[in-house]
C-alpha angles and dihedrals in degrees: 000000000000092000092050090052092049093048091048092049091049092049091051091049091053091047091052089059096050131093120202098027115153116217123181138177112252095225112124093351136112108246114217124185109213104205129197108190095217138056125309090249093055095040095050089054089064116097087197090064091049090050097050091045090054094044095051095044091048086072108086093214095052130078113196121190130180127242124186136189091251130329100241103353136016109284122249114247089253095051115108115249106223140164119256100228102049101007092235122156114263093239091061092069114092089210126041115189118189122197109205123189100158129050093217088063087070087085089057090051089060093047092049095050092047091047091051091050093243117145108254100220121065090223089063095055123084129185091289090070127071121269109250120212131167138196139168134100096286095060102031090061094047117002095165100098087060098034094107091051106047130057093216146355129218106228106201143005120347096227091059097047108032102082097052091038092056091052090051093047092054089059098036097057089064096048133084108268099258091050090045090055091047089054092051090050089061091067114096107247097021117124112199110184094203090054100035115150111162128332119316114230121227117248121216142181119253100196121043092182093072095044107036119190113220144133113303101176126037116207133164089217097080139063094256099040094120097059147046112245115215123187102220095179139009127210130011132237097200093101097218099182097221097049119106094183091050091061106032094049095050136166105056110243126183133205108231119250092245091053092049092051092046092053091045092053089059094039093054088066087068105034134005093220123080120197113205112211132191140113088273114004093191091059093068107116090226097041097119090051093043092053094045096046095045091051089050087054089055096254121151108221137219127174131205098215142338141193126227100216084108114349123211108241093190087057092048090048091048092050091050093048088049092061099250110169098204136043112202126199129173116214087163092196134040102214128062089231093058092046088056090048091055092039096242100121100183112151124229087245092057092048093048090046087061089049089051090053089051088055094043093052092045101240108180092221139026121202124191125193122214134166125223123206102031118158114288092009114155132189091261089059089056090048087054089058088058093046093049091048092050090050088054090049090058088058100037113051100180132075114327132183135172130201112217099191121189109246115239117194111228135203118260095028131104089256095053089112095050126107117243114244112251113264093237091057092049091047092052091050093049089049089052089054091050091052092049100042110029093069086059091056095257116137116223117205129183141166119243110281090208093055090043087061090054088051089050092054092050093044094056101023130119136230094284089074091068093072091046089053090049089059093059114112095171136005111260136122091243092052091048093052090047092051092049091050091050088058092045091248133132126204090226093069090062095046097050127106114271127224116247092239095043117121106242124216089233092060085098087082132046115209091188101255109110120241089230089060090053092046093051091046092053090053089050089051092056089049090049088240122148128236113219119242118252123235124232088264147000097062134103099171100117093033097234094116126066119222096249091058100034096051100037106150098226100051095106089065090056094059127086130231094264096069088110087072086094088066118174091352092068116112110233119246121262 
């Protein structure tokens, strides 16, 4: 009773600090628990969560409330798992919808279901239990490790699937479980493992201007609480071979300059800071104008990511004037050879030009992102990371840090067939970077290579992993290895190289990009050949786009003057 009181009091305190929360009476409505299997601080940093929350609550006959894996810390097993808005137990919701961005959060899914008293395996739940569905990039690229746990998966973008899914859920919650699952399977973009019959194709939104993605709830208890986040573009046509987001959010779609400014005008009534979000903010064909106009409106700017080929100086200037403490760039690889392998052909000169701008505009800190363990990487490629960073240090005298992130091959990318580099090799290469760079005052940060291997197993695993997950009583490497062994599984079998003609577990879903495109691109990678970037329209090379959308006659008018930023990598029009 005391713990319930404490959890309720904490939820009410958090609610009192929020702006934009939607609270509804449950009478005559379909209650949906929107679950983020991580802390409140992490979950409320996700624009995807804000979007789904808004979409569900936009329906007058739906009440959607948020549930997190703890507000400030992971909950104890005896803590009640309650919704934020009405403080109701998770098991009281007839529909539980998880949004999953990270494979390592799968462990938290298990803990949350166990804590709520909900049977872990879908086969053990009848109509008296909630329907469990999941979405998000982690599961809609490979839902199989969780296929025995969830009733259905949303394969694609929430805006395209939510309206028809809500209609189906209204019917499904009143049906016996097999019929409920059959009803979900009728929704375009829903993968229902118990009803699977051929791959389910991803659904996506064609016009971002009609369905803008932006902050719904402002809260001081998250990293981005002092700004409005606006997704100015979705997808990326650069074809970086490692990048999950670059493939599963294809095709590239932009929000028009006028729409961005209109949203910003409203957003500035709430916060004076605007966070620009996309796979590569600097690739937006109106980015110079967006940065200039927003600054003229008095907005303080932040940006999620940017490329340096070329870099937008008006954006850099706007970020500096807005008081940003750090400029972040992502070379990803240190050597020109590796950048050709991963299809990110930024030259050293372009990278160092961005560093020079960071120094010119007096940013207090420079951060550079690299990956360690990418396919074909050799020790000299890691040495090149150190040399490039030291060259940047000679230009930038203030605080510097690099992230040397272990590379994890993901499904539905060109590197989906590649083996993951052993954790001990990655660890040795990160240690080498520390020895080279820390004496020069450059911080080296990295995620755990051992946990990255666990992520890799979950990212490219199959349905057998679900029962291993269900055995987990706590999240630890020892418990994970014990659970795998109990199911006669080894992590190594999921981290190995795959044969080109091998049937992949993730063949159950179709993200749109053809496997032949990936296969050809992998061959180009090994030849160090580049794949040209795709434009926002007039291309059918990877097979994501349909002809009506790709060859729409008016698309040139939608694009801004900076489209030439793609340079020689731009695929010519039809």
